[in-house]
C-alpha positions in Angstrom: -0.2 0.2 0.3 1.5 3.5 -0.9 2.1 6.1 1.5 -0.8 8.4 -0.4 -3.4 5.7 0.0 -2.7 5.3 4.1 -2.8 9.2 4.4 -6.0 9.2 2.5 -7.6 6.5 4.7 -6.3 8.0 8.0 -7.9 11.6 6.5 -11.3 9.7 5.7 -11.3 8.1 9.1 -10.7 11.5 10.7 -13.5 13.3 8.8 -15.9 10.3 9.9 -14.8 10.9 13.4 -15.7 14.5 13.3 -19.6 13.7 12.9 -19.6 13.1 16.9 -19.0 15.4 19.8 -17.4 13.7 22.8 -18.4 10.2 21.4 -21.9 11.2 21.1 -23.5 11.3 17.3 -25.3 14.3 16.6 -29.0 14.2 16.4 -29.8 16.1 13.6 -27.8 16.3 10.2 -28.2 20.0 8.4 -27.5 20.7 4.9 -26.9 23.8 3.2 -30.4 23.7 1.7 -31.7 23.2 5.2 -29.9 26.3 6.7 -30.9 28.5 3.6 -34.7 27.5 4.2 -34.5 28.2 7.8 -32.9 31.6 7.0 -35.5 32.5 4.4 -38.3 31.8 6.6 -37.1 33.0 10.1 -34.8 35.9 9.5 -36.1 39.2 10.9 -34.8 41.1 7.8 -37.1 39.2 5.4 -40.2 39.6 7.7 -39.2 43.4 8.2 -39.8 43.9 4.3 -42.9 41.8 3.9 -44.4 44.1 7.0 -43.4 47.3 5.2 -45.4 46.1 2.2 -48.5 46.3 4.4 -47.6 49.9 5.2 -47.0 50.6 1.4 -50.5 49.2 0.6 -52.3 51.4 3.2 -50.3 54.2 1.6 -51.7 53.4 -1.8 -55.0 53.2 -0.8 -54.6 57.0 1.0 -53.1 58.0 -2.5 -56.2 56.6 -4.6 -58.4 58.8 -2.3 -60.1 61.7 -3.9 -60.3 65.3 -2.2 -63.0 65.3 0.5 -66.5 66.8 0.5 -66.9 69.6 2.9 -70.4 70.5 4.1 -70.8 74.1 5.9 -73.2 76.2 7.2 -72.9 80.2 7.7 -75.1 82.6 9.6 -75.0 86.4 8.2 -76.5 89.2 10.3 -77.0 87.9 13.7 -75.7 88.8 17.3 -75.1 92.4 15.9 -76.4 95.6 17.0 -79.7 97.5 16.2 -81.9 95.2 14.0 -79.1 92.3 13.8 -79.3 91.8 17.7 -81.0 88.3 17.4 -82.0 85.9 14.9 -85.0 87.6 13.3 -82.9 89.1 10.7 -80.6 86.4 10.2 -79.7 84.7 7.0 -78.8 80.9 6.9 -76.7 79.4 4.2 -75.6 75.6 3.9 -73.0 74.9 1.6 -71.3 71.8 -0.1 -67.7 72.2 -1.3 -64.7 70.3 -2.6 -61.7 70.5 -5.1 -61.5 69.6 -8.4 -58.1 68.2 -9.2 -56.6 69.0 -12.7 -53.6 67.9 -14.1 -53.8 64.0 -13.3 -52.7 64.6 -9.7 -54.7 61.5 -8.9 -53.4 59.2 -11.4 -49.9 60.4 -10.7 -50.2 59.9 -7.0 -51.5 56.3 -7.7 -48.6 55.6 -10.2 -46.0 56.7 -7.4 -47.6 54.6 -4.4 -47.5 51.3 -6.9 -43.9 51.8 -8.1 -42.8 51.9 -4.3 -44.6 48.6 -3.7 -43.2 47.2 -7.0 -39.8 48.2 -5.8 -40.1 46.4 -2.7 -40.0 43.0 -4.1 -36.6 43.7 -5.9 -35.4 44.8 -2.5 -36.7 41.9 -0.9 -34.5 40.0 -3.5 -31.5 41.6 -2.7 -31.9 41.3 0.9 -32.6 37.6 0.4 -29.6 37.0 -1.8 -27.4 38.9 0.8 -28.6 36.8 3.6 -28.1 33.4 1.4 -24.7 34.4 0.9 -24.0 34.9 4.4 -25.6 31.6 5.1 -23.4 29.7 2.7 -20.0 31.8 4.3 -21.1 30.6 7.7 -21.6 27.0 6.3 -18.5 27.1 4.7 -16.7 28.1 7.9 -18.3 24.8 9.6 -17.2 22.8 6.6 -13.7 24.1 7.1 -13.3 23.8 10.7 -14.3 20.0 9.9 -11.5 19.6 7.4 -9.0 21.5 9.6 -9.9 19.0 12.4 -9.3 16.1 10.1 -6.1 17.6 9.0 -5.0 17.9 12.7 -6.2 14.5 13.3 -3.9 13.3 10.4 -0.8 15.5 11.8 -1.6 13.8 15.2 -1.2 10.2 13.8 1.8 11.1 12.3 3.6 12.7 15.2 2.4 9.5 17.2 4.4 7.3 14.8 7.3 9.3 15.3 7.1 9.0 18.9 6.8 5.3 18.7 9.7 4.9 16.3 11.9 7.2 18.7 11.2 5.1 21.6 12.0 2.1 19.6 15.6 3.7 18.7 15.9 4.8 22.2 15.5 1.3 23.7 18.0 -0.1 21.0 20.5 2.7 22.2 20.5 4.2 18.7 19.2 7.6 19.9 19.1 9.6 22.9 16.2 10.4 25.2 16.2 14.0 24.0 14.7 13.0 20.7 11.7 11.2 22.1 11.0 14.3 24.4 11.1 16.4 21.3 8.7 14.0 19.2 6.5 13.9 22.5 6.4 18.0 22.5 5.6 17.9 18.9 2.9 15.7 19.3 1.5 17.5 22.2 1.4 20.7 20.0 -0.4 18.8 17.4 -2.9 17.7 19.8 -3.3 21.4 20.9 -3.9 22.4 17.3 -6.7 19.8 17.1 -8.1 20.9 20.3 -8.0 24.3 19.0 -9.8 23.6 15.7 -12.4 21.6 17.7 -13.3 24.9 19.8 -13.4 26.7 16.4 -15.8 24.4 15.1 -18.2 25.0 17.9 -18.1 28.6 17.4 -18.6 28.3 13.5 -21.8 25.9 14.3 -23.3 28.6 16.9 -22.4 31.6 14.6 -24.6 29.6 11.8 -27.3 28.8 13.9 -27.5 32.7 15.2 -29.0 33.4 11.6 -32.4 31.8 12.5 -32.1 32.5 16.1 -31.0 29.2 17.6 -29.0 29.5 20.7 -27.9 25.7 21.3 -27.3 24.4 18.0 -28.5 20.6 17.8 -27.3 20.0 14.3 -24.1 18.3 12.6 -23.4 20.3 9.3 -22.7 17.5 6.6 -19.1 18.3 5.6 -18.7 18.6 1.9 -15.1 18.6 0.2 -14.0 22.4 -0.2 -11.4 21.2 -2.3 -13.5 20.2 -5.3 -13.6 23.1 -7.2 -15.8 22.9 -10.1 -15.1 25.0 -13.5 -17.3 28.1 -13.5 -18.6 30.3 -16.5 -16.4 32.6 -18.5 -16.1 36.2 -17.1 -17.9 37.3 -20.4 -20.8 35.2 -19.5 -20.7 36.2 -15.9 -20.4 39.8 -16.8 -23.7 39.6 -18.9 -25.5 38.1 -15.8 -24.9 41.2 -13.8 -27.4 42.9 -16.0 -30.0 40.7 -14.5 -28.9 41.1 -10.6 -31.1 42.7 -8.4 -28.6 45.1 -7.4 -29.1 46.9 -11.1 -32.3 46.0 -11.7 -33.6 47.8 -8.6 -32.3 51.0 -10.3 -35.2 50.4 -12.8 -37.7 50.5 -10.0 -36.0 53.6 -8.7 -36.2 55.2 -11.9 -40.1 54.4 -12.3 -40.6 56.1 -8.9 -38.5 58.9 -9.9 -40.7 59.4 -12.9 -43.7 59.2 -11.0 -42.5 61.7 -8.8 -41.7 64.0 -11.6 -45.0 63.6 -12.9 -46.5 64.5 -9.8 -44.7 67.6 -9.4 -45.4 68.6 -13.0 -49.1 68.1 -12.3 -49.0 70.5 -9.5 -48.4 73.2 -12.0 -52.0 73.1 -13.1 -54.1 74.8 -10.4 -56.9 73.1 -9.0 -60.4 74.5 -8.9 -62.1 75.0 -5.4 -66.0 74.9 -6.1 -69.1 75.2 -3.4 -72.6 75.3 -4.1 -75.3 75.9 -1.4 -78.6 77.2 -0.6 -79.2 80.5 1.2 -82.6 81.1 3.3 -83.4 84.9 3.0 -85.1 85.6 6.4 -86.7 88.9 5.2 -89.0 87.3 2.5 -88.7 83.8 3.9 -87.4 82.7 0.5 -84.6 80.5 -0.5 -81.8 81.1 -2.9 -78.9 79.3 -4.6 -75.5 80.3 -4.1 -72.2 79.1 -6.1 -68.7 79.7 -6.0 -65.4 78.8 -7.7 -62.1 79.9 -6.7 -58.5 79.1 -8.1 -55.0 79.7 -6.8 -52.8 81.8 -8.3 -49.1 81.4 -9.4 -49.2 77.2 -9.1 -46.9 77.0 -12.1 -43.8 79.0 -10.8 -44.4 77.2 -7.3 -44.1 73.8 -9.1 -40.9 74.5 -10.9 -38.6 73.9 -7.9 -40.2 70.7 -7.3 -40.0 69.9 -11.0 -36.2 70.7 -11.1 -35.6 68.7 -8.0 -37.3 65.6 -9.7 -35.6 65.9 -12.9 -32.1 66.4 -11.0 -33.0 63.0 -8.7 -33.2 61.1 -11.9 -29.8 62.6 -13.4 -28.3 61.4 -10.2 -29.9 58.0 -10.1 -28.6 57.4 -13.9 -25.0 58.2 -12.4 -25.5 56.0 -9.4 -26.4 53.3 -11.7 -23.3 53.7 -13.9 -21.2 53.8 -10.6 -22.8 50.5 -9.0 -22.4 48.8 -12.5 -18.6 49.5 -12.3 -18.4 48.6 -8.7 -20.0 45.1 -9.3 -18.0 44.5 -12.5 -15.0 45.2 -10.4 -15.9 42.8 -7.7 -16.9 40.3 -10.3 -13.4 40.5 -12.0 -11.7 40.4 -8.9 -13.7 37.0 -7.7 -13.4 35.5 -10.9 -9.7 36.0 -10.7 -9.1 34.5 -7.2 -11.4 31.8 -8.0 -9.2 30.8 -11.1 -6.0 31.1 -9.5 -6.9 29.1 -6.3 -8.5 26.4 -8.5 -5.0 26.0 -10.6 -3.0 26.0 -7.3 -5.5 23.6 -5.3 -5.1 21.2 -8.5 -1.3 21.5 -8.6 -1.0 20.9 -4.8 -3.3 17.7 -5.4 -1.6 16.3 -8.2 1.9 17.1 -7.6 3.3 18.5 -4.5 1.5 16.2 -2.1 1.8 13.2 -3.6 5.7 13.5 -3.7 5.6 15.0 0.0 3.6 12.0 1.0 6.0 9.4 -0.5 8.9 11.4 1.0 7.7 11.2 4.3 7.1 7.5 4.0 10.6 7.1 3.0 12.0 9.1 5.4 10.3 7.0 8.2 11.4 3.8 6.7 14.9 5.5 6.7 14.8 6.7 10.2 13.8 3.6 11.5 16.7 2.2 9.7 18.9 4.5 11.5 20.0 6.3 8.3 18.8 10.0 9.1 18.1 11.7 12.4 14.9 12.7 13.6 14.7 16.1 12.6 14.9 15.1 8.8 11.9 12.8 9.4 10.0 15.8 11.4 11.0 18.3 8.9 9.2 16.3 6.1 6.1 15.7 8.5 5.8 19.6 9.0 6.0 20.4 5.4 3.3 17.5 4.6 1.1 19.4 6.8 1.8 22.8 6.0 1.1 21.9 2.3 -2.3 20.5 3.1 -3.3 23.3 5.2 -2.0 25.5 2.5 -4.3 23.8 0.2 -7.2 24.0 2.4 -6.7 27.7 2.9 -6.4 28.3 -0.8 -9.7 26.3 -1.4 -11.6 28.2 0.8 -10.6 31.3 -0.3 -11.9 30.2 -4.0 -15.0 29.0 -2.2 -15.5 32.2 -1.0 -15.0 33.9 -4.2 -17.6 31.4 -5.7 -20.0 32.4 -3.1 -19.5 36.0 -3.8 -19.8 35.5 -7.6 -23.2 33.7 -7.2 -24.4 36.6 -5.0 -23.4 39.0 -7.7 -25.2 37.4 -10.5 -28.1 36.5 -8.6 -28.1 32.7 -9.3 -26.3 29.6 -9.2 -23.9 29.1 -12.0 -22.6 26.0 -10.4 -23.4 24.0 -7.5 -21.5 25.3 -4.2 -18.8 22.9 -3.0 -20.0 23.3 0.6 -23.2 21.5 -0.1 -21.5 19.1 -2.6 -22.2 16.0 -0.6 -26.0 16.9 -0.6 -26.3 18.9 -3.9 -27.2 22.2 -2.4 -26.4 25.6 -4.0 -27.4 29.0 -3.4 -30.6 29.4 -5.4 
């Protein structure tokens, strides 16, 4: 059996052992899809946006209301002096009045209110994608802790073999006691690193569960393989997808809101008509007469100009903001795509070239040390290099996974399956 196969078996055994804590198997296994479903249904940010929809619906109903009717009563020639001291000469007038809106103000208010409701859906999708990306990142942290603990367990097994070999040579009189003590110290450090990673795993699980408000996590996150990095789409293809991301499409909704505000400001330039009709009782002759009135404010056009210019300026600002946001998203996408491709090449090179050679070298050093041909330090150095190379591969793969999650968040959809859920086929929707 080759050294690489032995190392692989030890690593697999360590990953299986990670599924239990203190020898007790976890009660519940949580996939990335399960975590996403919990966050989508329980996170307050999503419920806050849904609650905001009820507020906007009420505002739309208010905006659709027409000007109110006004009922009035007026008494003249009463409670004065002389003949007007009492109510004998008083004249009573009953009126009904309202406002006749002109310039399409009612329709403009309706369009503005509806545009704000439509924009809420895009805001919800944007926040949902942010939460899903954050869920994937925290789930990845749990997977990373699982894999790091497996690497630490593998390092502990290597150090134990070193201690056993050093003791054999000490008993044979071929090695001093200091070598055994040095090997034991290295084993203790490896065990310390393993215990530290176990604590990090506990913290990562709690951090993930906090997204849906769980204080005491009762799950065991399924450990995918972060070293498997699938091929992603080209940069040109991903750039085209940016046009459909909610962070860009929300500008279309904001522009519709701005245009509705502009139309409402323009409608204010056309003055409304205040009308009034009523019946007046003439006390002197005991007759009744119809009274009517019509009034219109002056200077409405000039008063509306500042609001119109402000609405037009907001539309111009919105166009500039969209351009700036597009450049920012493209820059982030280019950076994430570059990180992923570079990391993918490095992980493959370490897996196919560096690690197999280090594994064979470490096994050969073990045989040579047991035969007394090399010193303990040479064998220990190869073990450290092998562990460092595995840790480097894991760190680079995790950076690639984070870049992949960012790419999925930017484009608003899953181009490839996320590795953190590879074991169950999950991805960021």
